[in-house]
C-alpha positions as CSV (number, residue, x, y, z in Angstrom):
1,M,-46.4,-49.8,12.9
2,T,-45.6,-53.2,11.7
3,N,-42.1,-54.7,11.6
4,Q,-42.3,-54.8,7.7
5,K,-43.1,-51.0,7.6
6,K,-40.3,-50.3,10.1
7,N,-37.8,-52.2,8.0
8,K,-38.8,-50.5,4.7
9,L,-38.7,-47.1,6.5
10,G,-35.3,-47.9,8.0
11,A,-34.1,-49.1,4.6
12,F,-35.4,-46.0,2.9
13,V,-33.7,-43.7,5.5
14,G,-30.5,-45.7,5.1
15,I,-30.5,-45.4,1.3
16,L,-31.4,-41.7,1.5
17,A,-28.5,-41.1,3.9
18,L,-26.1,-43.0,1.6
19,M,-27.2,-41.1,-1.5
20,S,-26.9,-37.7,0.0
21,S,-23.4,-38.5,1.3
22,I,-22.4,-39.8,-2.2
23,S,-23.8,-36.7,-3.9
24,V,-22.2,-34.3,-1.3
25,L,-18.6,-35.7,-1.7
26,P,-17.9,-34.8,-5.2
27,F,-19.6,-31.4,-4.8
28,N,-17.4,-30.5,-1.8
29,S,-14.1,-31.7,-3.6
30,A,-15.1,-29.7,-6.6
31,D,-15.6,-26.6,-4.5
32,A,-12.2,-27.2,-2.8
33,A,-10.6,-27.3,-6.2
34,V,-12.5,-24.2,-7.4
35,D,-11.4,-22.4,-4.3
36,E,-7.7,-23.2,-4.7
37,N,-7.8,-22.3,-8.3
38,M,-9.3,-19.0,-7.3
39,C,-6.7,-18.5,-4.7
40,K,-4.0,-19.2,-7.4
41,S,-5.6,-16.7,-9.7
42,M,-5.8,-14.0,-7.0
43,Y,-2.4,-14.5,-5.4
44,E,-0.7,-11.7,-7.3
45,K,-3.5,-9.3,-6.2
46,Y,-2.8,-10.4,-2.6
47,K,0.9,-9.6,-3.0
48,S,0.3,-6.3,-4.7
49,L,-2.4,-5.0,-2.2
50,G,-1.1,-6.6,0.9
51,E,-3.2,-8.6,3.4
52,Q,-5.2,-5.8,4.9
53,K,-6.3,-4.1,1.7
54,F,-6.8,-7.6,0.1
55,R,-9.2,-8.4,3.0
56,E,-11.0,-5.2,2.6
57,K,-11.4,-5.5,-1.2
58,Y,-12.5,-9.2,-1.3
59,K,-14.3,-9.4,2.1
60,N,-17.5,-10.8,0.6
61,K,-15.7,-13.7,-1.1
62,S,-16.5,-17.0,0.7
63,Y,-13.1,-18.4,0.1
64,L,-11.1,-15.4,1.3
65,N,-9.9,-16.8,4.6
66,D,-9.0,-20.1,3.0
67,C,-6.9,-18.4,0.4
68,I,-5.0,-16.2,3.0
69,K,-4.3,-19.4,5.0
70,L,-2.8,-20.9,1.8
71,Y,-0.8,-17.7,1.1
72,K,0.8,-17.9,4.5
73,N,1.5,-21.6,4.3
74,Q,5.2,-21.9,3.3
75,N,4.7,-25.4,1.7
76,W,1.9,-24.1,-0.6
77,Y,3.1,-23.9,-4.2
78,F,1.8,-23.6,-7.7
79,V,3.4,-23.0,-11.1
80,G,4.4,-19.4,-11.3
81,K,4.2,-18.6,-7.5
82,S,8.0,-18.2,-7.1
83,K,8.1,-15.8,-10.0
84,I,5.4,-13.6,-8.3
85,D,7.1,-13.8,-5.0
86,K,10.5,-12.8,-6.4
87,H,8.9,-9.9,-8.4
88,Y,7.2,-8.4,-5.3
89,E,10.3,-9.1,-3.0
90,K,12.4,-7.1,-5.5
91,L,9.7,-4.4,-5.7
92,N,9.5,-4.1,-1.9
93,S,13.3,-4.0,-1.7
94,L,13.4,-1.1,-4.2
95,M,10.7,0.8,-2.4
96,Q,12.5,0.5,1.0
97,N,15.7,1.6,-0.6
98,E,14.0,4.5,-2.3
99,V,12.5,5.7,1.0
100,V,16.0,5.5,2.6
101,E,17.9,7.1,-0.1
102,K,15.5,9.8,-1.0
103,K,16.1,11.7,2.2
104,I,17.8,14.9,1.3
105,D,19.2,17.6,3.7
106,V,17.1,20.7,3.9
107,K,18.3,23.8,5.8
108,I,16.8,27.2,6.3
109,L,19.4,29.8,5.5
110,S,17.3,32.9,6.3
111,S,13.9,34.3,7.1
112,T,13.2,38.0,6.2
113,P,10.0,39.6,7.4
114,I,8.1,41.1,4.4
115,G,4.9,42.3,6.2
116,T,2.7,41.4,9.1
117,D,3.0,37.6,9.8
118,K,4.7,37.0,6.5
119,Y,8.4,35.9,5.8
120,L,10.5,35.3,2.7
121,V,12.5,32.2,3.6
122,K,15.6,31.2,1.7
123,F,16.4,27.5,2.2
124,R,18.9,25.0,0.7
125,A,18.3,21.4,-0.3
126,C,21.2,19.0,-1.0
127,A,21.1,15.5,-2.5
128,E,24.0,13.2,-2.0
129,K,23.1,9.9,-3.8
130,F,20.5,10.6,-6.5
131,Q,19.0,13.3,-8.7
132,I,15.6,14.6,-8.3
133,Q,13.8,16.0,-11.4
134,K,11.2,18.1,-9.7
135,P,11.8,18.3,-5.9
136,S,8.8,19.1,-3.7
137,F,8.9,20.5,-0.2
138,L,6.4,20.7,2.7
139,I,6.5,24.4,3.9
140,K,4.7,24.9,7.1
141,S,4.1,27.1,10.1
142,Q,1.5,27.3,12.9
143,I,-0.7,29.3,10.4
144,D,0.3,28.2,6.9
145,Q,1.0,24.9,5.1
146,Y,1.7,24.2,1.4
147,L,3.7,22.1,-1.0
148,G,6.4,24.1,-2.8
149,T,7.4,22.4,-6.1
150,A,10.6,23.4,-7.9
151,S,11.2,23.1,-11.6
152,K,15.0,23.2,-11.1
153,V,16.6,19.7,-11.1
154,L,18.4,18.8,-7.9
155,Q,21.6,17.1,-9.2
156,V,23.5,14.4,-7.5
157,G,26.1,15.8,-5.0
158,K,24.8,19.3,-5.4
159,C,22.7,21.9,-3.5
160,N,20.0,24.2,-4.7
161,D,18.8,27.3,-3.0
162,Y,15.1,28.1,-3.0
163,H,12.9,31.0,-1.9
164,A,9.3,30.6,-0.4
165,K,6.9,33.0,1.1
166,V,5.3,31.8,4.3
167,K,2.7,33.1,6.7
168,A,4.0,32.8,10.2
169,R,3.8,34.5,13.5
170,Q,7.5,33.8,14.2
171,A,10.3,32.9,11.9
172,S,11.3,30.1,14.4
173,N,8.1,28.2,13.6
174,I,8.8,27.7,10.0
175,Q,9.6,24.2,9.0
176,I,10.6,22.9,5.5
177,D,10.8,19.2,4.7
178,Y,11.6,17.4,1.5
179,V,8.5,15.3,0.2
180,S,9.3,12.2,-1.9
181,D,5.7,10.9,-2.0
182,L,3.2,13.6,-3.0
183,S,0.2,11.2,-2.8
184,K,0.2,11.6,1.0
185,Y,-0.5,15.4,0.5
186,Q,-3.3,15.4,-2.1
187,N,-5.4,17.8,0.0
188,I,-2.7,20.4,0.5
189,K,-2.3,23.4,-1.8
190,T,0.7,23.5,-4.1
191,K,2.7,26.5,-5.1
192,P,5.6,26.8,-7.5
193,L,9.0,28.0,-5.8
């Protein structure tokens, strides 16, 4: 190959390299801006779902990891971010207080046999700090389990007595616990008290 052809080929390759770098730069910076805008628009979903569920739901998004890095960066900010953060901090605080405060005392008062492996259980539930419109209780033994729902309101500072029929081999194996979140027990049968 002659020097003239080598020079032309070299110039062509150089121009081609220069043009490809020029055309790539604006494209990449535009992608970065789109990704950050996408991250901004999805931030509230991230806060409401939590990181694990957010990752599961949006696992096919190419910008997922970049967004999560931004979300964890304390210096990252956009207009409206502090409002979203405050809302979810308040919501989380209320949820934690609700879990702590919604504990009520449940005590089995008596267990009377009413047949083979069957008992009529009388129990008392007391609420100190809050009222519960329709309290629910997980009633279980080694051979039976169900949610008992009461229609009687449990008043603040008061106790209500309830009765439940339970299948059990021994009365000492019967347990009754207050349930504040019924969504955890969707596959368990429910009976009125």
